[in-house]
DRENDO-1510 file (C-alpha; in Angstrom, 1 decimal, always signed):
<recs>
REC; n; res; u; v; w
REC; 1; MET; +32.6; +46.6; -20.5 .
REC; 2; ASN; +33.9; +43.5; -22.4 .
REC; 3; GLU; +30.6; +41.6; -21.7 .
REC; 4; LEU; +28.8; +44.5; -23.4 .
REC; 5; LEU; +30.6; +43.8; -26.5 .
REC; 6; ASN; +30.2; +40.1; -26.4 .
REC; 7; GLU; +27.8; +39.0; -29.1 .
REC; 8; LYS; +26.8; +35.9; -27.0 .
REC; 9; TYR; +25.1; +38.1; -24.5 .
REC; 10; TYR; +23.9; +41.1; -26.4 .
REC; 11; LEU; +22.3; +41.9; -29.8 .
REC; 12; ARG; +23.6; +45.0; -31.5 .
REC; 13; THR; +21.5; +46.4; -34.3 .
REC; 14; ASN; +20.1; +49.6; -36.0 .
REC; 15; GLU; +17.0; +48.0; -37.2 .
REC; 16; LEU; +14.3; +50.1; -35.6 .
REC; 17; SER; +11.2; +47.9; -36.4 .
REC; 18; LEU; +13.3; +44.8; -34.9 .
REC; 19; VAL; +13.9; +46.8; -31.7 .
REC; 20; ALA; +10.4; +48.0; -31.3 .
REC; 21; THR; +9.1; +44.4; -31.8 .
REC; 22; LEU; +11.4; +43.2; -29.2 .
REC; 23; GLN; +10.6; +45.9; -26.8 .
REC; 24; VAL; +6.9; +45.1; -27.0 .
REC; 25; LEU; +7.9; +41.6; -26.3 .
REC; 26; GLY; +9.7; +42.5; -23.0 .
REC; 27; TYR; +13.2; +43.1; -23.9 .
REC; 28; GLY; +14.8; +46.1; -22.6 .
REC; 29; ILE; +17.1; +48.6; -24.6 .
REC; 30; GLU; +20.4; +48.6; -22.7 .
REC; 31; SER; +21.9; +51.5; -24.7 .
REC; 32; ILE; +21.3; +53.5; -27.7 .
REC; 33; GLU; +24.5; +54.9; -29.5 .
REC; 34; LYS; +24.1; +57.6; -31.9 .
REC; 35; ASN; +27.0; +57.9; -34.6 .
REC; 36; ALA; +28.0; +61.1; -36.5 .
REC; 37; ASN; +25.5; +60.8; -39.1 .
REC; 38; GLY; +22.6; +60.4; -36.7 .
REC; 39; LYS; +22.1; +56.7; -37.3 .
REC; 40; ALA; +21.3; +54.8; -34.0 .
REC; 41; THR; +22.6; +51.5; -32.8 .
REC; 42; PHE; +20.8; +49.5; -30.1 .
REC; 43; LEU; +22.1; +47.2; -27.7 .
REC; 44; ILE; +19.6; +44.4; -26.3 .
REC; 45; LYS; +20.4; +41.9; -23.6 .
REC; 46; LYS; +19.9; +38.3; -25.1 .
REC; 47; ASP; +18.1; +35.5; -23.5 .
REC; 48; SER; +17.5; +31.9; -24.5 .
REC; 49; ARG; +14.8; +32.7; -26.9 .
REC; 50; THR; +16.2; +35.9; -28.5 .
REC; 51; ASP; +17.6; +34.0; -31.6 .
REC; 52; ASP; +14.5; +32.3; -32.3 .
REC; 53; THR; +12.3; +35.5; -31.9 .
REC; 54; ILE; +14.6; +37.4; -34.3 .
REC; 55; LYS; +14.3; +34.5; -36.9 .
REC; 56; LEU; +10.6; +34.7; -36.6 .
REC; 57; PHE; +10.5; +38.5; -37.1 .
REC; 58; TRP; +12.5; +38.1; -40.3 .
REC; 59; LEU; +10.5; +35.2; -41.6 .
REC; 60; ARG; +7.2; +37.6; -41.0 .
REC; 61; LYS; +5.6; +35.0; -38.5 .
REC; 62; LEU; +6.1; +37.1; -35.5 .
REC; 63; THR; +2.9; +39.1; -34.5 .
REC; 64; VAL; +2.5; +42.0; -31.6 .
REC; 65; GLU; -0.3; +44.1; -30.7 .
REC; 66; PRO; -0.4; +47.0; -32.9 .
REC; 67; LEU; -1.0; +49.8; -30.5 .
REC; 68; ALA; +1.9; +48.5; -28.4 .
REC; 69; TYR; +4.3; +48.4; -31.4 .
REC; 70; PHE; +3.3; +52.1; -32.2 .
REC; 71; GLU; +4.0; +53.1; -28.8 .
REC; 72; SER; +7.1; +51.3; -28.6 .
REC; 73; MET; +8.3; +53.1; -31.8 .
REC; 74; LYS; +7.3; +56.5; -30.6 .
REC; 75; ASN; +9.3; +55.8; -27.1 .
REC; 76; ILE; +12.4; +54.7; -29.0 .
REC; 77; LYS; +12.4; +57.8; -31.6 .
REC; 78; SER; +12.0; +59.9; -28.5 .
REC; 79; ARG; +15.0; +58.4; -26.9 .
REC; 80; ILE; +17.0; +58.7; -30.0 .
REC; 81; TYR; +16.1; +62.5; -30.5 .
REC; 82; GLN; +16.4; +63.5; -26.8 .
</recs>
């Protein structure tokens, strides 16, 4: 379990649009933790390109296929509200 909490190996975020984008790019969601107020925190395993990908996302220089993004958002929301 200590490895799951190590930020060197895992990204922990509650930013849904980032998670949907990463999922389209092939990253898997390791787990979804829901807190008492209904907010979800996602755990995604990092690789050598994760930090650069996230930087491009926040710089608005990353593109993904729109329909794949929409389907990813739908899938994630379904998992949150199961």
